[in-house]
PANUGU-769535 format. One record per residue (C-alpha): residue in three letters; x, y, z. Coordinates in steps of 0.05 Angstrom, whole numbers, plus 5000, padded with zeros to 4 digits. Layout:
! residues N
+------+------+------+------+
: type :   px :   py :   pz :
+------+------+------+------+
:  ala :    X :    Y :    Z :
...
+------+------+------+------+
! end
This chain:
! residues 320
+------+------+------+------+
: type :   px :   py :   pz :
+------+------+------+------+
:  met : 4478 : 0699 : 2368 :
:  lys : 4435 : 0750 : 2404 :
:  lys : 4370 : 0717 : 2381 :
:  tyr : 4391 : 0647 : 2403 :
:  thr : 4412 : 0672 : 2471 :
:  leu : 4345 : 0707 : 2479 :
:  ile : 4305 : 0646 : 2460 :
:  leu : 4342 : 0604 : 2512 :
:  ala : 4331 : 0657 : 2564 :
:  phe : 4257 : 0659 : 2547 :
:  ile : 4251 : 0583 : 2553 :
:  ala : 4288 : 0585 : 2619 :
:  thr : 4240 : 0637 : 2645 :
:  ala : 4181 : 0595 : 2623 :
:  cys : 4208 : 0534 : 2658 :
:  ser : 4224 : 0571 : 2722 :
:  ser : 4155 : 0602 : 2723 :
:  lys : 4125 : 0533 : 2734 :
:  lys : 4158 : 0532 : 2802 :
:  asp : 4134 : 0602 : 2817 :
:  gln : 4066 : 0596 : 2850 :
:  arg : 4054 : 0671 : 2858 :
:  tyr : 3986 : 0696 : 2835 :
:  val : 3984 : 0735 : 2770 :
:  pro : 3918 : 0761 : 2740 :
:  asp : 3892 : 0743 : 2671 :
:  ser : 3919 : 0786 : 2615 :
:  asn : 3872 : 0830 : 2576 :
:  gly : 3865 : 0874 : 2514 :
:  asn : 3839 : 0871 : 2444 :
:  leu : 3865 : 0817 : 2398 :
:  asn : 3926 : 0837 : 2356 :
:  gln : 3942 : 0896 : 2400 :
:  ile : 4011 : 0913 : 2429 :
:  thr : 4022 : 0961 : 2486 :
:  val : 4084 : 1003 : 2471 :
:  val : 4115 : 1034 : 2533 :
:  met : 4158 : 1094 : 2513 :
:  asn : 4156 : 1170 : 2521 :
:  asn : 4126 : 1216 : 2469 :
:  thr : 4194 : 1238 : 2441 :
:  gln : 4213 : 1166 : 2429 :
:  trp : 4145 : 1151 : 2398 :
:  glu : 4151 : 1208 : 2349 :
:  gly : 4225 : 1193 : 2334 :
:  val : 4267 : 1137 : 2303 :
:  leu : 4248 : 1088 : 2358 :
:  gly : 4173 : 1095 : 2345 :
:  asp : 4187 : 1090 : 2270 :
:  ala : 4226 : 1025 : 2281 :
:  val : 4167 : 0994 : 2320 :
:  arg : 4117 : 1015 : 2267 :
:  asp : 4160 : 0992 : 2209 :
:  glu : 4189 : 0927 : 2238 :
:  ile : 4135 : 0901 : 2286 :
:  ala : 4069 : 0929 : 2259 :
:  thr : 4084 : 0906 : 2188 :
:  ile : 4031 : 0897 : 2134 :
:  tyr : 3984 : 0838 : 2140 :
:  glu : 3993 : 0800 : 2075 :
:  gly : 3935 : 0785 : 2028 :
:  leu : 3886 : 0841 : 2044 :
:  pro : 3854 : 0888 : 1993 :
:  met : 3879 : 0949 : 2031 :
:  asp : 3943 : 0955 : 2072 :
:  glu : 3929 : 0941 : 2146 :
:  pro : 3981 : 0932 : 2201 :
:  arg : 3990 : 0863 : 2230 :
:  phe : 3985 : 0893 : 2300 :
:  ser : 3950 : 0955 : 2328 :
:  leu : 3998 : 0995 : 2372 :
:  lys : 3977 : 1029 : 2436 :
:  gln : 4031 : 1078 : 2460 :
:  leu : 4034 : 1089 : 2535 :
:  his : 4080 : 1137 : 2572 :
:  pro : 4123 : 1101 : 2624 :
:  lys : 4091 : 1141 : 2681 :
:  ala : 4023 : 1113 : 2661 :
:  phe : 4049 : 1041 : 2657 :
:  asp : 4022 : 1017 : 2723 :
:  gly : 3965 : 0977 : 2752 :
:  phe : 3914 : 0951 : 2701 :
:  ala : 3957 : 0976 : 2643 :
:  arg : 4009 : 0923 : 2659 :
:  asn : 3960 : 0866 : 2645 :
:  ser : 3965 : 0872 : 2569 :
:  arg : 3981 : 0807 : 2533 :
:  asn : 4035 : 0836 : 2489 :
:  ile : 4082 : 0891 : 2513 :
:  leu : 4142 : 0927 : 2483 :
:  trp : 4176 : 0964 : 2540 :
:  phe : 4232 : 1015 : 2527 :
:  lys : 4275 : 1047 : 2581 :
:  lys : 4334 : 1094 : 2575 :
:  asp : 4395 : 1063 : 2610 :
:  ser : 4471 : 1065 : 2603 :
:  leu : 4470 : 0988 : 2599 :
:  ala : 4443 : 0965 : 2531 :
:  thr : 4402 : 0901 : 2537 :
:  phe : 4342 : 0865 : 2508 :
:  asp : 4306 : 0808 : 2542 :
:  leu : 4240 : 0772 : 2537 :
:  arg : 4196 : 0760 : 2598 :
:  gln : 4138 : 0712 : 2603 :
:  asp : 4077 : 0724 : 2648 :
:  gln : 4113 : 0780 : 2686 :
:  phe : 4050 : 0819 : 2706 :
:  ala : 3994 : 0775 : 2679 :
:  lys : 3983 : 0710 : 2640 :
:  pro : 3988 : 0694 : 2584 :
:  gln : 4036 : 0752 : 2571 :
:  ile : 4099 : 0767 : 2533 :
:  val : 4141 : 0828 : 2550 :
:  ala : 4198 : 0849 : 2504 :
:  phe : 4242 : 0895 : 2547 :
:  phe : 4292 : 0941 : 2515 :
:  lys : 4344 : 0985 : 2550 :
:  gly : 4394 : 1031 : 2517 :
:  glu : 4429 : 1098 : 2520 :
:  asp : 4392 : 1128 : 2460 :
:  gln : 4336 : 1116 : 2411 :
:  glu : 4382 : 1093 : 2354 :
:  leu : 4411 : 1036 : 2396 :
:  met : 4344 : 1011 : 2419 :
:  ala : 4316 : 1018 : 2348 :
:  glu : 4373 : 0974 : 2323 :
:  tyr : 4354 : 0921 : 2375 :
:  val : 4282 : 0924 : 2349 :
:  arg : 4305 : 0913 : 2278 :
:  glu : 4351 : 0855 : 2297 :
:  asn : 4298 : 0818 : 2335 :
:  ala : 4234 : 0838 : 2299 :
:  thr : 4221 : 0769 : 2269 :
:  leu : 4229 : 0735 : 2336 :
:  ile : 4183 : 0785 : 2371 :
:  gln : 4130 : 0782 : 2317 :
:  gly : 4129 : 0707 : 2318 :
:  leu : 4119 : 0705 : 2394 :
:  phe : 4064 : 0757 : 2393 :
:  gln : 4029 : 0723 : 2335 :
:  glu : 4029 : 0656 : 2370 :
:  asn : 4005 : 0689 : 2435 :
:  glu : 3946 : 0719 : 2397 :
:  arg : 3930 : 0654 : 2360 :
:  lys : 3926 : 0616 : 2426 :
:  glu : 3883 : 0671 : 2457 :
:  lys : 3835 : 0670 : 2398 :
:  leu : 3829 : 0594 : 2402 :
:  arg : 3816 : 0600 : 2477 :
:  arg : 3759 : 0648 : 2463 :
:  ile : 3731 : 0604 : 2407 :
:  lys : 3730 : 0543 : 2453 :
:  lys : 3683 : 0579 : 2500 :
:  ser : 3628 : 0571 : 2447 :
:  arg : 3655 : 0517 : 2401 :
:  ala : 3612 : 0487 : 2346 :
:  lys : 3593 : 0415 : 2361 :
:  glu : 3579 : 0395 : 2288 :
:  ser : 3612 : 0330 : 2266 :
:  thr : 3603 : 0341 : 2191 :
:  leu : 3677 : 0351 : 2176 :
:  glu : 3698 : 0290 : 2216 :
:  asp : 3644 : 0246 : 2185 :
:  arg : 3660 : 0267 : 2114 :
:  phe : 3735 : 0281 : 2113 :
:  asn : 3761 : 0251 : 2179 :
:  ile : 3787 : 0320 : 2201 :
:  ser : 3769 : 0370 : 2254 :
:  leu : 3770 : 0446 : 2258 :
:  thr : 3757 : 0488 : 2320 :
:  tyr : 3708 : 0542 : 2302 :
:  pro : 3652 : 0581 : 2337 :
:  ser : 3581 : 0557 : 2340 :
:  ala : 3560 : 0619 : 2301 :
:  tyr : 3585 : 0584 : 2238 :
:  lys : 3532 : 0541 : 2205 :
:  thr : 3537 : 0491 : 2147 :
:  val : 3504 : 0522 : 2085 :
:  lys : 3524 : 0471 : 2032 :
:  asp : 3541 : 0397 : 2040 :
:  thr : 3554 : 0353 : 1980 :
:  thr : 3592 : 0288 : 1972 :
:  asn : 3660 : 0322 : 1970 :
:  phe : 3648 : 0395 : 1988 :
:  ile : 3627 : 0429 : 2053 :
:  trp : 3614 : 0504 : 2061 :
:  ile : 3608 : 0534 : 2131 :
:  glu : 3587 : 0606 : 2140 :
:  lys : 3582 : 0659 : 2195 :
:  pro : 3544 : 0725 : 2186 :
:  val : 3582 : 0788 : 2202 :
:  gln : 3568 : 0862 : 2192 :
:  lys : 3553 : 0874 : 2119 :
:  gly : 3574 : 0804 : 2098 :
:  thr : 3599 : 0735 : 2118 :
:  leu : 3660 : 0695 : 2139 :
:  asn : 3666 : 0629 : 2102 :
:  leu : 3702 : 0563 : 2108 :
:  ile : 3702 : 0511 : 2052 :
:  val : 3732 : 0441 : 2053 :
:  tyr : 3741 : 0391 : 1997 :
:  thr : 3789 : 0338 : 1972 :
:  leu : 3826 : 0327 : 1906 :
:  pro : 3866 : 0269 : 1878 :
:  leu : 3939 : 0269 : 1899 :
:  asn : 3969 : 0293 : 1834 :
:  glu : 4040 : 0318 : 1825 :
:  val : 4054 : 0391 : 1840 :
:  ser : 4068 : 0426 : 1775 :
:  ser : 4128 : 0470 : 1759 :
:  asn : 4081 : 0529 : 1770 :
:  pro : 4042 : 0512 : 1833 :
:  leu : 4010 : 0581 : 1838 :
:  thr : 3976 : 0573 : 1771 :
:  gln : 3956 : 0502 : 1790 :
:  ile : 3923 : 0526 : 1854 :
:  lys : 3889 : 0584 : 1818 :
:  asn : 3859 : 0536 : 1767 :
:  met : 3837 : 0490 : 1823 :
:  arg : 3802 : 0547 : 1861 :
:  asp : 3768 : 0572 : 1798 :
:  ser : 3740 : 0504 : 1779 :
:  ile : 3714 : 0492 : 1850 :
:  gly : 3684 : 0562 : 1851 :
:  lys : 3647 : 0548 : 1786 :
:  leu : 3619 : 0483 : 1813 :
:  tyr : 3601 : 0502 : 1884 :
:  val : 3607 : 0577 : 1900 :
:  pro : 3556 : 0617 : 1860 :
:  gly : 3548 : 0692 : 1862 :
:  arg : 3484 : 0731 : 1872 :
:  leu : 3469 : 0736 : 1797 :
:  pro : 3452 : 0680 : 1748 :
:  gly : 3515 : 0651 : 1717 :
:  ser : 3562 : 0685 : 1767 :
:  his : 3612 : 0647 : 1810 :
:  met : 3675 : 0657 : 1852 :
:  ile : 3743 : 0660 : 1818 :
:  thr : 3813 : 0683 : 1837 :
:  glu : 3821 : 0757 : 1823 :
:  glu : 3861 : 0766 : 1759 :
:  ala : 3893 : 0832 : 1777 :
:  tyr : 3921 : 0811 : 1845 :
:  leu : 3981 : 0764 : 1849 :
:  pro : 3970 : 0716 : 1907 :
:  tyr : 4024 : 0699 : 1958 :
:  leu : 4046 : 0626 : 1958 :
:  phe : 4085 : 0592 : 2013 :
:  lys : 4106 : 0520 : 2024 :
:  thr : 4090 : 0502 : 2096 :
:  glu : 4062 : 0449 : 2142 :
:  leu : 3994 : 0439 : 2174 :
:  asp : 3984 : 0386 : 2228 :
:  gly : 4054 : 0361 : 2211 :
:  lys : 4036 : 0349 : 2138 :
:  glu : 4065 : 0381 : 2076 :
:  ala : 4021 : 0438 : 2053 :
:  tyr : 4016 : 0497 : 2005 :
:  leu : 3990 : 0563 : 2034 :
:  thr : 3961 : 0614 : 1986 :
:  lys : 3936 : 0683 : 2006 :
:  gly : 3902 : 0728 : 1956 :
:  met : 3838 : 0761 : 1932 :
:  trp : 3775 : 0728 : 1905 :
:  glu : 3722 : 0760 : 1862 :
:  val : 3656 : 0738 : 1831 :
:  lys : 3654 : 0733 : 1756 :
:  lys : 3596 : 0773 : 1727 :
:  asp : 3581 : 0807 : 1795 :
:  phe : 3611 : 0860 : 1840 :
:  met : 3634 : 0819 : 1899 :
:  ala : 3706 : 0810 : 1924 :
:  gly : 3749 : 0799 : 1985 :
:  pro : 3810 : 0764 : 2014 :
:  phe : 3821 : 0689 : 2020 :
:  val : 3870 : 0641 : 2052 :
:  asn : 3877 : 0571 : 2023 :
:  tyr : 3914 : 0510 : 2050 :
:  lys : 3925 : 0450 : 2005 :
:  val : 3946 : 0394 : 2052 :
:  lys : 3980 : 0330 : 2029 :
:  asp : 3944 : 0267 : 2054 :
:  glu : 3990 : 0211 : 2030 :
:  lys : 3954 : 0158 : 2071 :
:  asn : 3890 : 0168 : 2031 :
:  asp : 3923 : 0189 : 1966 :
:  gln : 3891 : 0258 : 1964 :
:  trp : 3897 : 0332 : 1978 :
:  ile : 3853 : 0361 : 2032 :
:  val : 3837 : 0434 : 2016 :
:  val : 3815 : 0481 : 2071 :
:  glu : 3799 : 0553 : 2052 :
:  gly : 3773 : 0614 : 2089 :
:  phe : 3747 : 0675 : 2053 :
:  ala : 3714 : 0739 : 2077 :
:  phe : 3661 : 0783 : 2046 :
:  ala : 3653 : 0849 : 2084 :
:  pro : 3650 : 0909 : 2036 :
:  ser : 3683 : 0974 : 2060 :
:  leu : 3704 : 0944 : 2127 :
:  ser : 3772 : 0926 : 2157 :
:  lys : 3789 : 0854 : 2139 :
:  arg : 3849 : 0840 : 2185 :
:  asp : 3812 : 0813 : 2244 :
:  tyr : 3765 : 0773 : 2200 :
:  met : 3823 : 0739 : 2164 :
:  phe : 3858 : 0729 : 2231 :
:  glu : 3798 : 0690 : 2255 :
:  leu : 3796 : 0647 : 2193 :
:  asn : 3872 : 0635 : 2196 :
:  thr : 3866 : 0615 : 2269 :
:  ile : 3809 : 0566 : 2255 :
:  ile : 3849 : 0534 : 2199 :
:  ser : 3910 : 0529 : 2244 :
:  ser : 3869 : 0482 : 2288 :
:  phe : 3865 : 0431 : 2231 :
:  lys : 3873 : 0359 : 2256 :
:  gln : 3868 : 0295 : 2217 :
:  lys : 3837 : 0239 : 2258 :
:  lys : 3877 : 0174 : 2266 :
+------+------+------+------+
! end
């Protein structure tokens, strides 16, 4: 019941804030960063462990373990002025009254503050564990919206996807179309030591097999052979054999979809990296629309690259 009460309280705060005309500054901070307000003893104890284990969990589908969020610990005495403008804040305070509440745009906007009070570390750590899924979801959505806001400042104006597939994606102008066939579009952005890539194509609306993961793997491998060559003659992209992808049934733009996260590699070459693949059901046109993002950036952190690709794909819209 705690979680439902908190959600209602959060919504109520959001609604009441519309009537509050007070000025609040713009929030700031790196993407996927959380400011954690607690003293050093708490940070090094069970409370800090709970935050690291339950909030900064592993980002799925990367070649090396990376936390979903970067944590910036701040002593309560230093939590003042500019430091209060962070977008995502976990705030812990010792108090005889044990409470947990969520506050929206308290010091800046957009901003989410998760405020914990309790007599000891163990009690507040338990509150973290009980509400971790809720807090993660709110912070993730906050960051997704912030990333889209930044992308829209320099949004690509290409109409290729709309002309070919009747869909739109919001992506930066740094992405350029590098391959355009009848039923396959590849958009690429250069990054340090590599590229970020988006590919879009359609497939007939066949039935989902009893083993959808194998079906999606075979689909990816056949498309890779046709359209995504490696650097060497005869090489092409495939799904990495040694890495079991994650598969989720979900929705995109209100449509049934299959989300797959895993690793790709190039057959007959030494290239590899993470991918995220959405297979979206388009019943109106009797087809699947496949949108995939994959990163190639050897020896570099991949979290923020995949976050960018995931955010772009989340903007998927099918035109009427």
